[in-house]
C-alpha positions as CSV (number, residue, x, y, z in Angstrom):
1,X,-85.7,-78.5,11.4
2,X,-87.2,-78.7,14.9
3,X,-86.2,-81.6,17.1
4,X,-88.9,-84.2,16.6
5,X,-87.7,-86.8,19.1
6,X,-90.6,-87.3,21.3
7,X,-91.8,-89.9,23.8
8,X,-95.2,-91.2,24.9
9,X,-95.4,-92.8,28.4
10,X,-98.2,-94.7,30.0
11,X,-98.0,-96.3,33.5
12,X,-98.5,-100.0,33.9
13,X,-97.8,-102.2,36.9
14,X,-94.1,-102.9,36.1
15,X,-93.2,-99.4,35.1
16,X,-93.9,-97.4,32.0
17,X,-95.1,-98.4,28.5
18,X,-93.1,-96.2,26.1
19,X,-93.3,-95.2,22.4
20,X,-90.5,-93.1,20.8
21,X,-91.1,-91.2,17.6
22,X,-88.3,-89.6,15.6
23,X,-89.4,-87.2,12.8
24,X,-92.9,-88.5,13.3
25,X,-92.2,-92.2,12.9
26,X,-92.0,-95.0,15.5
27,X,-88.4,-95.6,16.4
28,X,-89.1,-97.9,19.4
29,X,-91.9,-99.3,21.6
30,X,-90.6,-100.7,24.9
31,X,-91.0,-100.8,28.6
32,X,-89.0,-99.0,31.2
33,X,-89.0,-99.2,35.0
34,X,-88.7,-95.5,35.5
35,X,-89.1,-92.3,33.6
36,X,-85.4,-91.7,33.9
37,X,-84.7,-95.1,32.3
38,X,-87.0,-94.3,29.4
39,X,-85.4,-90.9,28.8
40,X,-81.9,-92.4,29.1
41,X,-82.6,-94.5,25.9
42,X,-83.5,-91.3,24.0
43,X,-81.5,-88.3,25.4
44,X,-82.4,-85.0,24.0
45,X,-86.1,-85.7,23.8
46,X,-88.1,-82.6,22.9
47,X,-91.4,-83.5,24.5
48,X,-92.7,-86.3,26.7
49,X,-96.4,-86.9,26.6
50,X,-97.3,-88.7,29.9
51,X,-100.5,-90.2,31.0
52,X,-100.1,-89.2,34.6
53,X,-100.9,-86.0,36.5
54,X,-97.9,-84.2,37.9
55,X,-99.1,-80.7,38.5
56,X,-101.4,-80.8,41.5
57,X,-103.3,-78.1,43.4
58,X,-102.4,-77.1,47.0
59,X,-106.1,-76.9,47.8
60,X,-109.3,-78.1,46.0
61,X,-109.9,-79.8,42.7
62,X,-108.2,-79.2,39.4
63,X,-110.2,-77.5,36.7
64,X,-108.5,-79.6,34.0
65,X,-110.1,-82.8,35.3
66,X,-113.6,-81.3,34.9
67,X,-112.8,-80.1,31.4
68,X,-111.3,-83.5,30.4
69,X,-114.5,-85.3,31.6
70,X,-116.6,-83.0,29.6
71,X,-114.5,-83.6,26.5
72,X,-114.8,-87.4,26.7
73,X,-118.5,-87.6,27.7
74,X,-120.1,-90.2,28.1
75,X,-116.8,-91.9,29.0
76,X,-116.4,-89.7,32.1
77,X,-115.3,-92.5,34.4
78,X,-112.0,-92.7,32.4
79,X,-110.9,-89.4,34.0
80,X,-110.3,-89.6,37.7
81,X,-110.3,-86.5,40.0
82,X,-106.7,-85.7,41.1
83,X,-106.5,-84.9,44.8
84,X,-104.5,-82.0,46.2
85,X,-100.8,-82.4,46.4
86,X,-100.6,-82.8,50.3
87,X,-102.3,-86.2,49.9
88,X,-99.1,-87.6,48.3
89,X,-97.5,-87.7,51.7
90,X,-100.1,-90.1,53.0
91,X,-99.0,-93.6,54.1
92,X,-102.4,-95.2,53.6
93,X,-105.5,-94.7,51.4
94,X,-107.6,-93.8,54.5
95,X,-105.0,-91.1,55.5
96,X,-105.0,-89.8,51.9
97,X,-108.8,-89.4,52.0
98,X,-108.6,-87.5,55.3
99,X,-105.9,-85.2,54.0
100,X,-107.8,-84.5,50.8
101,X,-110.9,-83.5,52.8
102,X,-108.8,-81.1,54.9
103,X,-107.5,-79.6,51.7
104,X,-110.8,-79.2,49.9
105,X,-110.8,-82.6,48.1
106,X,-111.5,-84.4,46.0
107,X,-110.7,-87.6,47.9
108,X,-108.6,-90.1,45.9
109,X,-110.2,-93.4,44.9
110,X,-108.3,-96.6,45.8
111,X,-107.2,-96.8,42.2
112,X,-105.9,-93.3,42.3
113,X,-104.1,-94.0,45.5
114,X,-102.2,-96.9,43.9
115,X,-100.9,-94.4,41.4
116,X,-99.4,-92.1,44.0
117,X,-95.8,-93.5,43.5
118,X,-96.0,-92.7,39.7
119,X,-97.6,-89.3,40.4
120,X,-94.7,-88.5,42.7
121,X,-92.2,-89.8,40.1
122,X,-93.7,-87.7,37.4
123,X,-93.7,-84.6,39.6
124,X,-90.0,-85.2,40.4
125,X,-89.2,-85.6,36.7
126,X,-91.0,-82.4,35.8
127,X,-89.2,-80.4,38.6
128,X,-85.9,-81.8,37.4
129,X,-86.5,-80.1,34.1
130,X,-87.7,-82.9,31.8
131,X,-90.1,-81.7,29.1
132,X,-93.2,-83.4,30.5
133,X,-96.7,-82.7,29.2
134,X,-99.7,-84.3,30.8
135,X,-101.9,-86.1,28.3
136,X,-105.1,-88.2,28.6
137,X,-105.4,-91.1,26.1
138,X,-109.2,-90.9,25.8
139,X,-109.0,-87.1,25.2
140,X,-106.3,-87.6,22.5
141,X,-108.2,-90.5,20.8
142,X,-111.4,-88.4,20.9
143,X,-109.5,-85.6,19.2
144,X,-107.9,-87.8,16.6
145,X,-111.0,-89.8,15.7
146,X,-113.6,-87.2,16.2
147,X,-115.8,-89.6,18.3
148,X,-115.7,-91.4,21.6
149,X,-114.4,-94.9,21.0
150,X,-115.5,-98.2,22.4
151,X,-113.9,-99.2,25.7
152,X,-110.1,-99.6,25.4
153,X,-110.0,-103.2,26.7
154,X,-112.7,-104.4,24.2
155,X,-111.7,-105.9,20.8
156,X,-113.6,-103.2,18.9
157,X,-112.0,-100.5,21.1
158,X,-108.5,-101.7,20.5
159,X,-109.1,-102.2,16.8
160,X,-110.4,-98.7,16.4
161,X,-107.5,-97.2,18.3
162,X,-105.0,-99.1,16.3
163,X,-106.6,-98.0,13.1
164,X,-106.5,-94.4,14.1
165,X,-102.8,-94.7,15.0
166,X,-102.1,-96.3,11.6
167,X,-103.9,-93.4,9.9
168,X,-101.8,-91.0,11.9
169,X,-98.7,-92.9,10.6
170,X,-97.9,-94.3,14.0
171,X,-97.1,-98.0,13.1
172,X,-96.4,-100.0,16.1
173,X,-95.7,-103.4,14.6
174,X,-93.8,-105.9,16.9
175,X,-93.0,-104.3,20.3
176,X,-90.5,-105.0,23.1
177,X,-91.9,-105.9,26.5
178,X,-94.3,-108.8,26.4
179,X,-95.6,-107.9,29.9
180,X,-97.1,-104.7,28.7
181,X,-100.9,-104.9,28.2
182,X,-102.2,-104.0,24.8
183,X,-104.3,-101.1,26.1
184,X,-101.3,-99.5,27.8
185,X,-99.2,-99.9,24.6
186,X,-101.9,-98.1,22.7
187,X,-102.2,-95.3,25.3
188,X,-98.4,-94.8,25.1
189,X,-98.6,-94.5,21.4
190,X,-101.4,-91.9,21.5
191,X,-99.4,-90.0,24.1
192,X,-96.5,-89.9,21.6
193,X,-99.0,-88.6,19.0
194,X,-99.8,-85.7,21.4
195,X,-96.1,-85.1,22.0
196,X,-95.6,-84.9,18.3
197,X,-98.3,-82.3,18.0
198,X,-96.7,-80.3,20.8
199,X,-93.3,-80.0,19.1
200,X,-95.0,-79.1,15.8
201,X,-97.0,-76.4,17.4
202,X,-100.3,-78.1,16.6
203,X,-101.4,-79.2,20.1
204,X,-104.4,-77.9,22.0
205,X,-105.1,-77.9,25.7
206,X,-107.7,-78.4,28.3
207,X,-108.8,-76.0,29.6
208,X,-108.8,-74.3,26.1
209,X,-108.2,-70.9,27.7
210,X,-106.1,-71.7,30.8
211,X,-105.4,-69.2,33.5
212,X,-101.9,-67.7,33.9
213,X,-101.5,-69.9,37.0
214,X,-102.5,-73.1,35.2
215,X,-100.2,-72.4,32.3
216,X,-97.3,-71.5,34.5
217,X,-97.7,-74.8,36.4
218,X,-98.5,-76.7,33.2
219,X,-101.7,-77.9,34.9
220,X,-103.1,-78.8,31.5
221,X,-104.0,-81.8,29.4
222,X,-102.5,-81.6,26.0
223,X,-103.8,-83.2,22.8
């Protein structure tokens, strides 16, 4: 039997919300300060679905972001445009905007700039050989439910997401880490769902027909 130990990770202010599945079922839902810490709890993980970009362009925008926005329309604002990799060296948001423009944009928003440490961390983890796969929760929930859901911080949105996860046999129950917001917990769970599909050979990607370069760099969103 294929190794079905997978992780779903979603960034939150204190680190990463994590959900571990073993043979398709929830083994743990917890918080970790770093990706390394999360993987340390479950060595031998076969796939890690992570809601964080780590494969960036050297110049210009990523095609995957355009495809993801189209997939979740009209919830397009949930997908931010990832700037070129040289912007990660910036020491301020203003400097990052300037570098992005020099390298063909898009310029990072202030929210995106605040994610730079996690983007760098994810990139380092991927280069170190961890089996990272970029996911986007809204893409995955759209694929699982067949419709675009209410906003994830609303009661109806969270209830709908929890129901979909339950139907997919991902039962969260009581979780460790009281500081983790509910929407981040749900996003980590759907990231684990995507990782489960990856190891089972069921996952699809955006773009649906990637270029050789995009596939080699894993500059894809998996669901």
